[in-house]
Every structure is written in C-alpha cells, then in structure tokens.
Backbone as a ProteinNet text record, in pm:
[ID]
protein_1_A
[PRIMARY]
MQVTVIGTGYVGSVTGACLAYLGHHVTCVDTDVAKIAKWKLGQSPIYEPYLDELIALAGTIGSIQFTTELADAARERGWSYIGISDHSESAFYAGGMKPDKLARQQDEIDEVNSRTTGFQILKGIEADILADGRIDYPDEILDTFDYVIGSIHSRFNMGGAAMTERVLKAMDDPRLTILGHPTGRLLLTRAPYEIDLEAVIEKAADNRVAIELNADPHRLDLDWRYCRTARELGVKIEIGPDAHSENGLDNTWIGVGMARKGWLEATDVLNTRDADGIIAFARARKSA
[TERTIARY]
6692.8	6528.7	6414.6	6317.4	6198.6	6062.5	6033.2	5948.7	5790.6	5683.1	5553.5	5521.4	5448.8	5408	5270	5214.3	5047	4996.6	4926	4877.8	4862.7	4809.3	4802.1	4803.8	4832.6	4871.4	5027.1	5039.2	5184.7	5248.1	5214.5	5298.4	5346.5	5259.5	5277.3	5388.3	5369	5440.2	5587.8	5595.3	5728.4	5825.6	5748.1	5777.1	5866.9	5773.1	5812.2	5928.4	5937.1	6043.7	6171.8	6153	6316.7	6333.3	6272.1	6277.4	6361.1	6297.6	6367.3	6489	6518.7	6619.5	6755.9	6692.2	6832.5	6838	6763.6	6778.7	6725	6611.9	6523.6	6410.8	6356.7	6272.6	6160.9	6068.4	5962.5	5849.8	5723.3	5600.1	5487.7	5414.6	5304.2	5149.9	5091	4919	4862.5	4921.1	4859.5	4918.4	4842.6	4899.4	5036.8	4935.9	5040.8	5152.9	5127.2	5232.8	5311.2	5302.3	5411.9	5502.2	5420.8	5478.1	5589.5	5580.5	5696	5792.8	5714.5	5827.3	5908	5870.9	5934	6084.8	6088.4	6218.4	6329.6	6437.8	6545	6696.5	6765.4	6867.2	6923	6958.4	6977.6	6824.8	6723.6	6595.4	6500.8	6509.1	6423.1	6422.9	6276.2	6288.1	6422	6468.5	6606	6702.9	6728.5	6841.2	6896.8	6836.6	6811.9	6708.4	6764.3	6878.4	6919.2	6913.6	6925.6	7071.2	7153.4	7295.4	7348.6	7380.5	7470.4	7424.5	7309.4	7285.9	7276.2	7286.7	7270.7	7435.1	7365.1	7434.1	7503.5	7634.9	7667.5	7687.2	7610.5	7611	7715.9	7853.1	7955.1	8001.6	8014.3	8060.2	8207.8	8362.2	8449.7	8551.6	8658.2	8767	8801.4	8762.1	8745	8917.6	8975.7	9102.6	9104.4	9194.6	9148.6	9201.8	9293.2	9323.1	9247.7	9127.2	9031.3	8919.5	8897.3	8795.8	8817.5	8936.1	8972.9	8951.5	8983.3	8980.5	8833.8	8757.9	8641.4	8542.4	8582.8	8555.9	8572.5	8683.3	8770.6	8683.5	8661.2	8599.7	8430.3	8396.3	8246.1	8197.4	8318.4	8306.6	8362.5	8438.4	8452.7	8321.9	8208.4	8130.7	7997.5	8036.6	7943	7871.3	7907.6	7804.2	7849.1	7791.7	7805.2	7849.7	7842.8	7858.8	7863.8	7927	7925.7	7937.5	7828.7	7835.6	7933.8	8010	8094.7	7981.6	7986.1	7895.6	7957.4	8035.6	8139.5	8037.3	8080.2	8007.8	8037.6	7923.9	7970.6	8035	8076.7	8131.3	8110.1	7979.6	7928.1	7967	7967.3	8042.3	8155.3	8237.4	8373.2	8446	8332.9	8392.2	8414.6	8404.7	8382.2	8465.2	8521.5	8599.1	8549.5	8429.8	8343	8409.9	8376.6	8463	8448.3	8509.9	8505.1	8518.2	8451.7	8461.2	8543.9	8670.6	8821.2	8872.9	8809.2	8841.1	8729.9	8592.6	8523.5	8540.7	8599.6	8645.6	8725.9	8834.4	8942.7	8906.8	8813.9	8738.9	8654.8	8584.2	8494.1	8588.2	8710.7	8793.4	8859.4	8892.2	8938.1	8830	8728.6	8615.2	8600	8616.7	8658.1	8716.1	8806.2	8947.3	8920.2	8873.6	8926.4	8778.5	8683.1	8572.3	8606.6	8694.9	8744.1	8840.6	8868.8	8979.3	8930.7	8787.7	8706.1	8600.4	8586.9	8488	8391	8279.9	8176.6	8138.2	8187.8	8172.3	8167.8	8081	8068.5	8103.9	8144.8	8144.6	8081.9	7930.5	7868.3	7962.2	7892.2	7968.1	7807.6	7850.5	7753.4	7797.2	7696.3	7783.5	7661.8	7673.4	7579.7	7593.9	7504.3	7501.5	7405.8	7476	7384.9	7236.6	7143.2	7040.9	7025.1	7039.4	7088.3	6949.8	6982	6897.5	6746.7	6793.1	6683.7	6618.5	6636.3	6617.1	6683.1	6786.8	6867.6	6936	6962.4	7065	7239.8	7311.6	7444	7485.4	7585.1	7640.4	7537.5	7574	7496.2	7442.7	7376.6	7296.3	7362.7	7489.2	7563.4	7636.6	7675.3	7722.3	7686.6	7539.2	7488.2	7436.9	7446.4	7405.5	7536.5	7639	7768	7737	7657.7	7660.4	7551.8	7569.9	7459.2	7337.7	7366.6	7280	7284	7217.3	7231.7	7153.4	7241.4	7167.8	7193.5	7047.3	7054.8	7012.1	7124	7085.1	7088.7	7040	7069.2	7163.5	7284	7401.4	7387.8	7327.7	7313.8	7205.5	7205.6	7120.4	6949.6	7007.7	6917.1	6818.1	6836.2	6734.4	6597.6	6578.7	6481.5	6345.6	6252.4	6140.1	6070.5	5973.5	5940.1	5889.9	5807.5	5747.9	5864.9	5938.4	6090.3	6139.2	6168	6232.3	6170.9	6040.8	6000.5	5981.7	5934.1	5943.4	6095.3	6186.3	6295.1	6333.6	6314.1	6301	6246	6077.8	6019.8	6051.5	6116.2	6152.3	6281.5	6340.9	6466.4	6416.8	6310.2	6242	6199.8	6175	6142.7	6226.3	6350.6	6469.9	6489.5	6457.6	6437.7	6593.1	6703.3	6848.1	6860.3	6764.9	6798.5	6713.6	6821.1	6755.7	6694.7	6795.4	6760.5	6776.4	6679.8	6670.3	6736	6892.4	6950.8	6926.4	6936.9	6893	6803.2	6668.3	6556.1	6551.1	6580.3	6568.4	6660.4	6766.3	6936.2	6924.1	6859.5	6921.6	6999.6	7090.6	7194.4	7175.4	7128.2	7086.7	7159.8	7088.5	7149.1	7234.6	7219.3	7329.3	7265.2	7166.2	7115.3	6971.6	6849.2	6750.6	6711.3	6626.8	6577.9	6508	6561.3	6535.4	6373.7	6304.8	6151.3	6115.4	6061.3	6007.9	5885.5	5809.9	5676.5	5698.8	5744.8	5777.7	5656.2	5540.7	5439.4	5404.7	5419	5444.5	5528.7	5656.8	5813	5770.3	5704.6	5740.4	5571.4	5518.4	5394.2	5470.2	5521.3	5614.6	5683.9	5763.8	5874.5	5808.8	5662.5	5573.3	5516.5	5511.6	5456.1	5541.8	5668.8	5798.3	5906	5853.6	5921.4	6073.7	6081	6201.1	6238.3	6331	6346.5	6435.1	6390.5	6421.2	6543.9	6641.8	6731.3	6719.3	6725.6	6764	6870	6913.7	7087.9	7131.8	7220.8	7216.4	7347.7	7394.3	7514.4	7431	7469.5	7410.9	7390.1	7440.6	7407.6	7274.8	7258.6	7143.7	7038.8	7040.1	6944.4	6809	6827.4	6700.2	6700.6	6582.8	6460.6	6446.9	6367.5	6294.8	6216.6	6252.2	6172.2	6026.4	5993.8	5833.9	5766.3	5846.6	5826.4	5835.2	5935.3	5953.9	5790.1	5754	5574	5504.1	5526.5	5432	5466.9	5635	5667.9	5639.8	5644.2	5628.1	5444.1	5369.3	5232.1	5224.5	5273.9	5285.2	5351.2	5434.9	5489.1	5652.8	5708.7	5779.1	5939.4	6027.3	6164.5	6237.9	6294	6380.6	6503.5	6640.1	6772.1	6825.8	6888.8	6975.9	7122.3	7156.8	7327.2	7363.7	7501.6	7562.8	7633.4	7641.8	7701.2	7865.8	7922.8	8046.6	8142.6	8238.8	8354.1	8480.7	8474.4	8598.7	8513	8619	8598.2	8479.6	8531.2	8420.7	8263.2	8295.3	8121.6	8058.3	8112.9	8028.3	7940.3	7985.7	7893.8	7772.5	7763.1	7660.2	7528.6	7560	7450.7	7384.8	7428.6	7341.8	7211.2	7279.9	7172.9	7084.5	7090.2	6991.1	6891.3	6932.1	6863.7	6794.3	6820.9	6763.7	6627.1	6665	6570.7	6483.2	6505.8	6405	6321.2	6366.7	6293.7	6182.1	6206.5	6136.1	6013.6	6055.3	5938.6	5885.2	5885.1	5781	5856.2	5927.5	6001	6021.5	6016.5	6040.8	6148.4	6230.1	6311.8	6263.5	6151.9	6090.8	6080.2	6085	6056.6	6197.2	6320.8	6430	6503.1	6514.1	6614.4	6706.5	6822.9	6932.5	6944.8	6847.2	6837.9	6806.5	6822.4	6859	6987.2	6995.4	7165.5	7185.3	7336.6	7371.8	7273.1	7239.2	7166.2	7055.4	6957.2	6853.6	6877.7	6996	6951.7	7002.4	7097.9	7087.2	6983.6	6910.2	6767.7	6678.1	6648	6564.4	6632.8	6751.9	6760	6766.8	6765	6762.9	6580.6	6517	6365.2	6318.7	6385.2	6358.4	6381.3	6485.9	6537	6448.6	6357.8	6313.1	6136.3	6110.4	5983.9	5921.2
9933.9	9925.9	9980.2	9884.5	9927.6	9982.2	10107.4	10182.6	10162.3	10201.7	10219.9	10316.9	10412.9	10563	10542.4	10566.5	10585.8	10738.2	10758.5	10922	10959.4	11070	11151.4	11287.6	11357.1	11501.8	11488.3	11662.8	11740.8	11670.3	11635.1	11607.6	11415.9	11355.1	11207.5	11240.9	11289.4	11307.7	11361	11444.2	11496.3	11386.7	11338.6	11214	11105	11091.2	10958.2	10990.2	11134.1	11158.9	11190.9	11252	11239.6	11096.5	10976.1	10888.2	10816.7	10818.2	10784.1	10851.2	10973.3	11038.5	10981.1	10921.3	10874.2	10733.2	10693.8	10545.6	10419.2	10515.3	10370.4	10343.8	10204.4	10158.9	10167.9	10273.5	10302.4	10203.4	10218.2	10170.6	10292.3	10313.3	10414.6	10343.2	10403.5	10343.3	10453.2	10560.9	10666.7	10692.7	10710.1	10742.5	10865.7	10963.2	11099.2	11100.4	11014.1	10996.4	10881.8	10784.1	10694.9	10777.8	10876.3	10924.1	10978.7	11107	11124.3	11054.9	10956.7	10879.5	10745.7	10777	10650.3	10739.6	10862.1	10917.1	10846.8	10816.3	10750.2	10836.4	10849.6	10899	10841.7	10952.1	10881.8	10871.4	10898.4	10846.7	10984.4	11105.4	11205.1	11245	11332.3	11402.2	11503.5	11580.7	11651.7	11567.8	11459	11401	11346.3	11271.7	11237.4	11267.5	11259.3	11264.3	11434.6	11523.6	11642.6	11708.8	11596.5	11635.9	11708.2	11682.5	11732.6	11865	11932.2	12041.3	12129	12106.8	12201.7	12316.9	12409.4	12562.9	12578.2	12652.5	12653.5	12837.4	12893.3	13051.8	13085.1	13064	13065.7	13231.6	13267.4	13378.1	13325.3	13417.5	13375.8	13531.6	13490.3	13588.7	13676	13616.1	13692.5	13684.2	13613.3	13559.2	13496.2	13468.4	13383.3	13232.6	13218	13085.8	13022.7	13152.5	13037.9	13041.4	13113.7	13063.4	12949.7	12904	12774.7	12661.4	12702.8	12576.7	12542.2	12666.1	12645.7	12546.7	12573	12547.5	12372.3	12370.1	12234.7	12159.9	12192.2	12149.9	12081.7	12180.8	12178.2	12082.4	12046.9	11940.8	11808.9	11813.3	11664.7	11655.3	11733.3	11672.1	11657.7	11676.8	11633.6	11764	11850.1	11992	12032.7	12096.7	12137.8	12295.7	12363	12518	12559.5	12660.5	12718.8	12891.5	12934.9	13073.8	13162.2	13223	13325	13463.9	13464.4	13572.1	13653.8	13734	13819.2	13882.8	13958.5	14090.3	14196.4	14300	14408.7	14545	14634.6	14728	14800.3	14797.2	14834.6	14780.1	14656	14564.9	14555	14701.6	14701	14600.4	14553.6	14475.1	14339.5	14318.6	14155.6	14187.1	14302.9	14288.3	14325.5	14391.1	14391.8	14441.7	14434.6	14444.2	14581.6	14654.3	14789	14761.7	14853.8	14825.1	14776	14814.3	14745.9	14639	14634.5	14461.3	14359.7	14402.4	14364.6	14362.2	14424.8	14411.4	14310.5	14302.4	14212.9	14029.7	14036.6	13918.2	13865.5	13949.2	13900.4	13874.9	13949.3	13876	13777.4	13729.8	13610.2	13522.6	13526.8	13441.1	13392.8	13491.8	13433	13372.5	13383.4	13344.8	13177.8	13160.5	13010	12968.4	13004.6	12979.7	12922.3	13006.8	12983.6	12866.3	12824.4	12684.8	12584.5	12575.9	12502.4	12426.6	12278.4	12227.5	12127.7	12175.6	12078	12155.3	12251.1	12335.1	12493.6	12554.3	12706	12765.9	12896.3	12956.6	13051.4	13087.5	13204.9	13358.5	13482.6	13559.5	13627.2	13637.1	13666.1	13780.6	13833.2	13947.3	13891.3	13905	13940.8	14067.4	14149.7	14287.6	14354.3	14440.5	14490.7	14547.5	14513.4	14587.9	14736.4	14811.9	14973.1	14984.3	15073	15099.2	15169.1	15223	15298.6	15203	15100.4	15007.4	14959.2	15048.5	15073.3	14922	14856.7	14758.9	14837.9	14775.5	14833.7	14851.4	14938.2	14922.5	15028.2	15105.3	15172.2	15038	15102	14973.3	14934.5	15017.1	14954.9	14844.6	14843.2	14747.7	14648.4	14646.3	14546.4	14461.3	14539.1	14457.8	14370.1	14379.3	14299.8	14153.4	14109.6	13989.7	13916.7	13762.3	13667.7	13662	13686.9	13693.4	13802.1	13846.1	13931.4	13885.1	13859.6	13843.1	13945.6	13976.7	14114.2	14050.5	14121.8	14058.3	14180.9	14161.8	14268.4	14240.3	14317.9	14306.2	14424.9	14535.8	14659.2	14679.2	14762.6	14828.3	14697.6	14616.9	14506.8	14554.3	14706	14768.5	14791.6	14822.3	14885.9	14820.7	14906.7	14838	14765.8	14657.8	14577.1	14650.5	14735.7	14794.1	14892.4	14878.4	15013	14913.3	14809.4	14676.2	14610.3	14560.1	14522.6	14601.5	14770.2	14865.4	14819.1	14834.9	14843.9	14725.9	14607	14488.3	14486.8	14547.1	14526.4	14614.2	14725.9	14833.1	14758.6	14694.6	14603	14481.1	14437.6	14326.2	14408.2	14533.7	14620	14643.3	14622.7	14630.2	14528.8	14538.4	14414.2	14334.9	14385.3	14359.6	14232.5	14262.9	14161.7	14020.4	13914.2	13786.3	13699.1	13738.3	13640.2	13718.3	13728.5	13736.8	13676.7	13697.9	13630.5	13652	13488.6	13510.2	13589	13614.4	13712.8	13733.8	13661.6	13724.4	13745.6	13728.1	13783.1	13724.6	13587.3	13493.6	13464.4	13441	13359.8	13268.8	13159.7	13078.6	13064.3	13086.4	13069.7	13203.7	13315	13397.6	13555.9	13526.4	13661.7	13647.5	13690.8	13678.9	13745	13668.8	13747.7	13877.3	14009.5	14132.2	14138.2	14220.4	14217.3	14244.2	14145.9	14181.1	14092.5	14150	14063.4	13987.1	13867	13761.3	13706.4	13720.7	13687	13768.6	13898	14015.6	14002.3	13971.9	13945.8	13814.7	13728.7	13631.2	13646.2	13713.9	13734.7	13839.1	13928.6	14024.2	13969.5	13841	13746.6	13682.5	13627.4	13591.9	13694.7	13766.4	13866.4	13913.2	13934.5	13977.7	13895	13777.1	13642.5	13653.4	13660.3	13679.8	13553	13495.4	13348.7	13431.5	13347.7	13341.5	13215.7	13256.5	13183.9	13115.1	12978.8	12908.1	12860.7	13003.1	12953.8	12837.6	12752	12609.3	12635.2	12743.6	12766.6	12705.6	12617.1	12567.7	12662.9	12747.7	12887.9	12973.9	12969	13048.3	12950.6	12856.7	12775.5	12920.7	12988.8	13107.7	13124.7	13064.1	13089.8	13005.7	12986.3	12887.3	12754.9	12687.4	12539.1	12607.1	12621.9	12626.1	12734.7	12830.9	12898.9	12871.5	12774.3	12725	12658.8	12608	12540.2	12624.1	12776.1	12893.6	12945.6	12939.5	12965.1	12908.8	12803.7	12681	12735	12708.7	12713.5	12868.1	12949.3	13099.8	13061.1	12982.3	13008.6	13044.9	13055.9	13117.9	13051.5	13037	12963.9	12995	12853.8	12871.6	12821.1	12885.9	12892.7	12814.4	12694.1	12675.7	12707.7	12820	12833.8	12807.2	12722.7	12721.9	12832.6	12916	13048.9	12981.2	12937.8	12887.7	12981.3	13001	13056	12952.4	12840.2	12771.7	12599.7	12554.3	12412.5	12333.1	12313.5	12230.8	12305	12436.9	12501.6	12476.5	12398.8	12347.5	12269.9	12175.7	12059.6	12107	12223	12273.6	12269.8	12252.9	12220.2	12132.6	11983.5	11865.1	11895.5	11994.3	12032.1	12127.1	12212	12305.2	12172.6	12107.6	11993.4	11910.7	11899.7	11823.4	11900.5	12055.2	12165.1	12172.8	12154.2	12163.9	12057.8	11954.7	11800.2	11829.4	11886.4	11907.8	12014.8	12083.1	12209.5	12174.8	12053.3	11971.1	12012.3	12083.1	12104.3	11995.6	11991.2	11903.5	11972.5	11922.9	11964	12102.9	12072	12221	12335.1	12307	12440.8	12482.4	12458.7	12493.8	12564	12654.2	12721.8	12648.9	12631.9	12605	12421.4	12367.6	12247.7	12245.9	12389.6	12437.7	12431.3	12406.1	12438.7	12563.5	12578.4	12712.9	12772.3	12755.3	12865.9	12906.5	12787.4	12789.6	12924	12922.6	13067.8	13176	13151.2	13298.1	13377.7	13256.8	13281.2	13360.4	13262.4	13346.4	13452.3	13505.7	13636.7	13730.1	13675.3	13801.1	13828.3	13716.6	13735.2	13838.5	13845.6	13942.8	14096	14093.3	14238.1	14288.6	14191.3	14204	14228.6	14174.4	14199.6	14304.9
11143.7	11245.1	11168.2	11185.4	11148.6	11230.7	11165.1	11239	11143	11240.5	11191.1	11227.7	11132.1	11172.7	11138.7	11243.7	11229.5	11238	11136.2	11163.8	11046.7	11017	10893.2	10869.7	10820.1	10800.8	10787.1	10837.3	10839.5	10962.5	11065.2	11161	11129	11100.7	11057.5	10950.1	10836.8	10720.4	10755	10850.2	10879.4	10952.9	11076.4	11141	11081.5	10949.5	10879.1	10798.1	10732.6	10677.1	10747.9	10877.8	10937.3	10955.2	10987.8	11024.1	10926.5	10792.6	10703.4	10654.2	10681	10679.2	10730	10854.9	10938.3	10885.2	10783.7	10766.5	10811.6	10870.5	10918.7	10820.1	10826.4	10759.4	10765.6	10722.8	10760.8	10697	10772.1	10725.5	10767.9	10663.9	10697.3	10672.6	10746.2	10718.1	10637.4	10636.6	10515.3	10387.4	10273.3	10153.5	10109.7	10205.6	10188.8	10281.9	10397.2	10484.2	10434.6	10341.2	10304.3	10156.4	10101.2	9998.9	10027.4	10200	10230.2	10266.8	10345.4	10432.9	10386.3	10238.1	10134.6	10109.5	10129.8	10116.3	10209	10141.2	10195	10139	10203.2	10169.4	10047.7	9928.9	9823	9713.1	9802	9710.5	9687.7	9798.4	9758.7	9643.3	9607.3	9465	9463	9587.9	9580.8	9560.3	9606.1	9618	9468.1	9379.9	9279	9177.4	9055.1	8991.8	8990.6	9113.4	9109.7	9155.2	9237.6	9268.8	9224.4	9103.1	8999.1	8970.1	9026.8	8942.9	9072.5	9198.8	9297.5	9278.2	9301.8	9322.1	9416.5	9448.5	9582.2	9570.6	9582.4	9594.1	9689.5	9696.4	9779.1	9771	9966.3	9962.9	9979.8	9932.4	9896.7	9940.1	9952.7	9975.1	9833.3	9711	9593.9	9527.6	9570.9	9483.8	9392.2	9280.9	9175.6	9211.7	9305.6	9403	9460.9	9513	9663.7	9532.3	9454.7	9350.2	9261.5	9254.8	9128.1	9273	9385.9	9473.2	9495.6	9536.5	9543.4	9410.2	9300.5	9186.3	9176.8	9196.6	9194.1	9277.3	9431.4	9527.3	9497.3	9409.8	9367.8	9246.3	9167	9056.9	9119.7	9211.3	9287.8	9354.6	9394.3	9458.9	9347.6	9194	9105.1	9082	9092.8	9085.9	8903.5	8835.4	8708.2	8717.5	8841.8	8771.5	8955.9	8978.4	9096.3	9090	9170.4	9186.3	9282	9244.2	9357.6	9371.7	9514.1	9584.1	9650.6	9659.9	9755.3	9803.6	9899.3	9993.6	9914.2	9907.4	9827.2	9944.4	9841.7	9883.2	10032.9	10034	10168.6	10283.1	10281.2	10383.9	10404.7	10411.9	10449.2	10561.1	10666.2	10770.5	10711.6	10617.2	10535	10424.5	10407.8	10260.1	10180.4	10162.7	10068.6	9933.6	9815.2	9734.5	9634.1	9638.3	9558.9	9403.3	9305.3	9177.6	9101.6	9128	9028.3	9068.8	9216.9	9240.8	9177.5	9193	9075.3	8975.3	8918.1	8756.5	8735.3	8815	8796.3	8851.8	8939.5	8969.7	8820.6	8764.2	8669.2	8533.2	8542.5	8419.3	8459.3	8563	8610.7	8610.7	8613.3	8590.3	8469.1	8371.9	8227.5	8200.9	8250.1	8222.3	8228.2	8352.4	8408.2	8304.2	8287.7	8219.7	8073.5	8039.2	7878.6	7866.6	7979.8	7983.5	8069.7	8103.2	8145.2	8073	8022.8	7994.6	8106.7	8084.2	8164.3	8302.2	8308.3	8494.5	8411.3	8484.4	8453	8630.1	8612.2	8715.7	8699.8	8786.6	8747.6	8834.3	8771.2	8859.3	8920.8	9055.9	9122.4	9267.1	9331	9425.6	9567.1	9679	9759.2	9820.7	9766.2	9781.7	9915.7	9969.7	10126.4	10034.1	10116.4	10107.2	10197.3	10147.9	10255.6	10338.3	10407.1	10510	10436.9	10336.1	10295.1	10150.2	10148.9	10053.6	9902.7	9920.3	9798.7	9774.4	9649.1	9676	9588.3	9710.7	9707.3	9592.2	9521.8	9362.1	9278.2	9207.6	9097	9004.5	8900.5	8835.9	8723.5	8665.4	8563.7	8641.5	8741.4	8829.2	8807.7	8901.4	8917.5	8783.6	8686.8	8526.6	8495.8	8567.4	8498.4	8570.1	8680.8	8743.6	8676.1	8699.1	8636.5	8723.5	8856.5	8965.3	9052.3	9125.5	9245.6	9397	9480.1	9626	9713.9	9763	9830.5	9987.5	10077.8	10202.1	10321.5	10440.4	10539.8	10636.9	10638.5	10716.6	10789	10813.3	10892	10976	11061.5	11120.7	11145.2	11218.4	11278.6	11386.7	11388.7	11543.7	11486.7	11365.2	11303.6	11331.4	11320.2	11369.4	11245	11293.5	11192.9	11096.9	11092.9	10982.1	10859.2	10958.2	10885.4	10786.2	10873.9	10808.5	10729.8	10691.6	10609.2	10497.7	10487.9	10379.5	10302.1	10423.4	10352.3	10276.1	10273.2	10203.7	10110	10117.5	9991.6	9859.1	9924.7	9816	9749.4	9803.3	9781.4	9656	9664.1	9602.7	9448.9	9462	9358.7	9284.2	9328.3	9197.5	9067.8	9003.8	8869.4	8875.8	8944	8945.4	9040.9	9151.4	9261.5	9223.2	9249.5	9181.4	9296.1	9440.2	9509	9653	9744.9	9894.3	9993.4	10023.2	10121.5	10269.1	10365	10498	10509.1	10523.2	10509.8	10651	10745.5	10880.4	10959.9	10940.9	10987.1	11108.4	11145.6	11265.4	11248.6	11388.3	11396.9	11532.6	11474.4	11620.2	11740.8	11855.2	11978.4	12006.6	11901.3	11929.7	11926.5	11751.9	11755.4	11703.6	11762.5	11734.9	11597.2	11535.2	11388.9	11399	11328.9	11336.5	11315.4	11330.7	11316.3	11162.6	11124.9	11000.2	10986.3	10827.9	10827.8	10706	10767.7	10678.7	10569.1	10604.9	10474.5	10408	10434.5	10349.5	10240.5	10288.4	10210.1	10107	10143.3	10057	9963.6	10026.8	9879.8	9834.3	9830.6	9759.3	9664.8	9705.3	9615.2	9535	9543.5	9468.8	9333.9	9355.6	9294.5	9171.8	9253.8	9165.8	9131	9145.8	9115.2	9165.7	9280.2	9340.4	9394.2	9400.3	9494.3	9637.1	9725.5	9883.2	9919.1	9968.2	10022.8	10130	10100.6	10257.7	10258.4	10388.2	10374.3	10470.8	10443.9	10528.2	10587.6	10621.6	10728.7	10863.2	10913.7	11061.6	11179.7	11154.9	11250.7	11197.4	11100.5	11038.7	11024.3	10898.9	10880	10832.8	10776.8	10731.5	10603.2	10500.5	10572.3	10639.8	10772.6	10852	10738.6	10782.2	10692.5	10708.1	10826.1	10819.7	10708.7	10708.2	10607.5	10427.5	10426.5	10300.2	10219.4	10315.6	10269.7	10205.1	10285.4	10260.9	10160.2	10076.3	9984.9	9863	9890.3	9786	9722.9	9834.8	9795.6	9735.2	9742.2	9637	9516.4	9523.7	9364	9384.4	9510.1	9525	9520.9	9465.9	9418.5	9543.7	9601.4	9710.2	9645.6	9718.5	9648.7	9786.1	9798.5	9901	9858.5	9966.8	9977.4	10066.7	10084.8	10144.6	10287	10225.3	10297.3	10321.9	10167.1	10214.4	10240	10304.8	10316.4	10312.3	10298.1	10264.2	10200.9	10121.8	10070.7	10162.5	10296.7	10370.5	10365	10379.8	10394.1	10255.3	10144.2	10066.3	10113.3	10211.4	10234.8	10330.9	10384.3	10430.1	10341.9	10178.5	10105.4	10149.9	10196.3	10241.4	10410.2	10430	10555.6	10482.5	10415.2	10327.4	10257.7	10204.9	10161.3	10221.3	10346.8	10435.8	10500.6	10526.9	10592.1	10434.7	10322.2	10213.4	10245	10246.5	10227.8	10339.9	10468.1	10598.7	10579.5	10490.4	10473.1	10359.1	10301.2	10169	10033.4	10047	9898.3	9848.4	9686.1	9579.8	9508.2	9403.8	9314.7	9213.5	9187	9085	9202.4	9320.8	9415.4	9424.3	9379.1	9435.2	9297.6	9325.4	9239.3	9174	9259.4	9208.3	9180.3	9131.6	9074.3	8949.1	8878.6	8734.9	8709.9	8572.5	8543.2	8559.3	8516	8503.6	8397.7	8283.6	8178.1	8250.4	8350.5	8372.1	8493.2	8574.6	8676.7	8593.1	8519.9	8428.5	8368.1	8299.3	8277.4	8330.7	8504.7	8610.7	8612.1	8646.7	8659.4	8579.8	8437	8314.9	8343.9	8336.3	8344.5	8454.4	8564	8680.9	8623.1	8519.1	8486.7	8405.6	8312.3	8186	8226.9	8402.1	8389.9	8418.9
[MASK]
++++++++++++++++++++++++++++++++++++++++++++++++++++++++++++++++++++++++++++++++++++++++++++++++++++++++++++++++++++++++++++++++++++++++++++++++++++++++++++++++++++++++++++++++++++++++++++++++++++++++++++++++++++++++++++++++++++++++++++++++++++++++++++++++++++++++++++++++++++++++++++++++

C-alpha cells in the first residue's frame, strides 16, 4: 500500500514511522518526517545491524536447565549474550533468591560460560527497592553481579513524594545499574503508582543509571512518551522482555517498536552494546 504523509513535526513523524513499521510504502513531504518514516521492518537504526547485540534481561526460575534453555533460545535469535535476572530474596512470593541459591546459580553460570564460545551469560538480579529506598541484599552480595536491576514490587500505595524519594534514594546506590519498570503499571489492570517521573529521569541522567523499557505487553513501562525525554537528557534505555519462558524473549521486538515510537536510536539503547559494554557500564556506576 502506498501512503503519503503530509505534515511536519512529531505527529507526522510518528504517523509515518508507524505506517512504515506496518509494511506500507510511505512518501513524506518533510525531511524530518522522511527520516523517520523511511524506517521499514529490518531497516531502522535499532534493527540493523544491532539485532545480534540485543540483550534479554530475563527473569527466570533460576535452575541450570532453565538457564541453559533460555541461553540456547537467545543464541537461536542471533543474540551474543543473555542476562539472567531472578527476583531477589525479599520477593518471596516470586521465589526470590536466597544467598545460598544465588551462589549455586552463579557457579552454574560460570560453568556454562567456561564451555561456551561466541556467547555469554551475564550474572544479574532484579533486586527489590525496599520501602526505605535500600536495594535488597547487602553490598557484598550486590558486588557479585555483572549488573543490578532495581524495581518496586511492594508498597504501591505510598504517596507520590514518598515513592519518588524512595526511588531517588535507590538511584544513589552505585551498585544499581538499571531502574526497572519505573511506574509499576499493568495495562488495564493496575494504574501506575504516584511518582515524579521527570525527577526520576533527571536523577538517572545525573547518576548515569539506565531506565528499563519493560517490553512485556502488560507493562510497556517506561511509557514511550518518556523515552524521548530520557534521550534528550542522555539517559540510556534498556529494552527488557521480562521473559519467564522462551517465548517471552520475543517481547523484545515489542520493546524495539516502542523505542522507535519514542524516537530512540541504537546509541540510546543500553543493550545494543556487547556484553563487555554492559559490564563496563555497570562498573562505571560503581566507580562514580
């Protein structure tokens, strides 16, 4: 289908981009619109040549069998690495990882990596941000991970000022690499908790904390509208599928679509870096 988009600015650009994403041939009369609308599936700055660098920061059950299955599925998708990010100990309702279980998992990851070439499993965690803003686990355990995602999973009814302060305090912890699903929303099910997102994004810029664009279709959090704000402030976005199974890895493509909708390019996305780049980003946070 041939479509002509007449108009300038953000609305025209997004319209053209969406039509191109759906496979239509788009002709635009404005240079900026044309720059966006020429993107077709497989041709956007995020899709090529960066597909093999997309990381899946996946929540798993933590067994070596499941870890290996996800690693194999990631390799089949052309990715060069995957990060395993189980829930932390405080998330008891989700089988949160106790320290002894974490140690066994990390040994298993080391063993798998030792016999694997061309692919790497990163050691991660999705640690609860506790009510007082602390990150779950003592520092000596947090230091064992390649990266740390911090997320809110409890006390959603805190007032906006208290919730914002809770998150801002967590972002002062140099071991925090990525702020996960920053509003806690579940589309059509749970409203976002009250939080000053502008303040959070500004803090992320100051402290060089990445923010997750959670690509689970029930979340899509960070909302694409704030992706552009993050980009303007130099905040890196991490596209996470929130995968709890092999099929969940494909949520990544939904996240890529939302990133494109938010005008992000490959350099704006943390997980277009290779595995060493992810580790270096986390280490730079610790030494800041």
